[in-house]
N, C-alpha and C positions, 0 to 999 in steps of 0.2 A: 113593258112592265106595269106588275100589278100596283091596286088602289095600296093596299099595304106595303111594299116600298117605297111608293111613293111619299107616301105619309111618313116615312121613317125617315128618310132623307131631309125632308123637309124639317122635322123635329130637329133631327140633328143639326141642319144648319141656323136654326132659329137659336138653339142650346150656347152652340160654338158661336155667333154673334153677340150674343149677350154675357157672354166674358169680360170680364173687365181686370184681367191680370196686367195685358199690356195695351196703354191706350197712347194714342198719339196727341202732341200739345193740347189741339182743339177739345180731343174727345175729353180728356182729361178734366180740362175748365170746364167742359159742361158738366162733367160728372159729380165737382165737386157743387158747382151752381145748380145742380137739380134742386127742384125746390121741396121733394118729400124726399131727401137723399138725408145719409148718415150725418151730415156735416152740419144742418140745421135744426133746430128745435126750439121749442117756444114755453114757456109758461106763461100761464095767465092767472092773475090773483084778481081780488076785488076791485083793488082801484088801477093796477097798473099790469102791463104784459110786457114780460122780459125775452128776447129774441134772440138767441146765439148763433152766430155762423162761425165754426171753426175753417180758418182760413189757411191750410198745410202751408209750410214754407215753401216746396215744391209748384203750389197754385201761385203764391205770391212771385218766386223768381218768374215764372210763365208770365203773369202778368208785366211784370217790370220787363222782359224782354220783348214785349210784346208793344207794351203801348210806350214805354222811354226808349226803346232800340239798348237796352244794357246785355250783354252778357248773361246768359241764363245761368252756366256754372259760377260767375262772381256774383250775382246777387244771389245767387242759393248759398253761397258760402255767409254772405254776410248777416243774413237771417241768425246766423248761429246753431244753439240748443235752447232756443225759443221755440212755445206752441203759443198760436196766435190766435185771436179770437175778435170779431167785430159783434160787438154789444148795442143793440134798442131797447130802451126802455122807452114805452108809450105810455099813456094815460088813456084810459079804457073807454073814458066819455069822450075823449075828445078836445077837453080843456087844454091850457096852456098848463106844459106839465111845472114850468117854473113859479107860475102862480099859482097854481094851485095850494088852499089852503094857507097861503101868505095873507097876512095882514096888513102889509105896508109895504113901501118901495126898500126898505132895508131887508127883509126879510127874503123878497126875492134877491138880494146881491148875495145875501146869506145861501140860497140854493145855488147859483150862479158858482160861488165860488166853492161849495161842495161837490158839486159836478164836474168843476175843471181841476181839482188839487183830493180833497179828503174823499171821494168813492172809491178811488183807489184801495184804501186800508178795509173796504168792504166786499171787497172782490178776492177769491179766490178760486184754483181749482183743487179738485179734489180725484186722485187714483190712485187704487191699489192700497188704502187704507191712509198715503200721507196727504199733508194739506200742501199746497204749494202758494206762496200768497204773489200778489199781482207785483211782477216786475217792472213791467214797460206800461206805460198810458197814455191814451192820448184821448181828449176829450174834442168832440166836432162842434162848435159853437157854431151854428146855426141862423144867429142872427134874426133870427124869430121866423125864418120861411118853413119850418116845421114846429108850431107852437105845443104839437101835442106829442112831439118823441124827441129824443135825445141818443145821438150817436155815439159811442166810445169804443175806442181799438184797445186791446188789452194783451198782453202777452207773459207768457210763463216759464221761466227757465225748469226744464227738467231733462236730467241726464240722458235717461233711456228716451228711445220712441216706444210709446205706450199704445198697446194693442187690448183692445176690449173698451169697457164704458170707463167715462170722465164724464165726473160734473163742474161745470161752472158755478159758483153759488155768487150770490149777492145777498149781502144778509146787513141792511142799513136799517138803524135806529131812528137815525135821523129821520127817515122817509117812513118808516115802520113798515117793511116790506121785506120778505126774505123769499127769496125764490133759487131754485135747482134746474138746471138745465142739463139733462145727461146728452152728452153726444159720445157715438159710439167711435171709437178709432181703427179703422180700417187700414190697415199697413200690406194686405193682397194685392192691392190696387198699384200696378207699376206704370210708370213713366217712360215712353219708349222717345229717345233723344239721338 
């Protein structure tokens, strides 16, 4: 074989192996968790950084089946018509997020309450000109293990499986912070079960 034929075979092999159309469960998990992938986005403001990680229900069901031993299909069905995201809000200077700009312990408690309940009203998903309110919310209380960041799990009801760009918005007058994180919805990736 000549060098051109070998080069063409190598290029075709690389292109075929790069395709993400049908992935095994482990490949799918790796694809979703990639640091530079479409499922993660970051917005950095003056005082805070918002990180968004889109966790498709197929990914969550796979994790349930691996970690908890649940049936993949039952777990997938239990996630319904929601889109799920992990949100992490970080203080850019590394200081305690709850004590930031707080004058006293009462104000810290108001921030804890805000992060536990009220912030849900400030989170929305924008897709195809429609604004979807946050319907499912869970604030992970870290009990000061990570003082400079707070994690939240959010979900939005949406009838169709979106394709294209969606934005997760946090618009908080309480914190004087507004952030948009764009997530690319890629439905061309298929999971091989």
